[in-house]
C-alpha angles and dihedrals in degrees: 000000000000119000114220109136119045127186112213116198126190136132091217109086089204093054093043093051090048096053089041091056094047092052095041092049087053089055102258127135108239132198122185142214131183100203143036093252095047086050092055091047095048095045089054094049102032098038095211118197091227141012129213106195132182114225102212108065134139120262097002119026124215093260089058094046092048091052091053094045093050092050098051118090097224095048107029093097096056109104113233125209118192116219105194147141087232102094104150119126090253089055091053092048091046089050091053093046091054089053102261116148094210150353131224116194121223128269091050136168125237088247090059092054094046091046090059091050089048090059086069103041 
């Protein structure tokens, strides 16, 4: 699988711009969403190769969005990596249970983000 297009999801504009810049600088095409529902909609229409998603968001959190994405035929094969301040063992277990393929704890380095992408290249 080759990663070209990545969906970045975060309700914090600063965090969203930060991850978008890291991925764009590394040569990836990046689309963004600022909510769980927007992530679900964009994943279905844009068909990204990978999704980086925040956990704590208004209305629908990242766990809920991940569950929906992993249970829909058109999006279930897209790997999801959580990017979150929640880094306890329970958070990692919960991320796996909802279908995520990884978790990066904030604050993160650009290398940590690119390392996650490289798992799928």
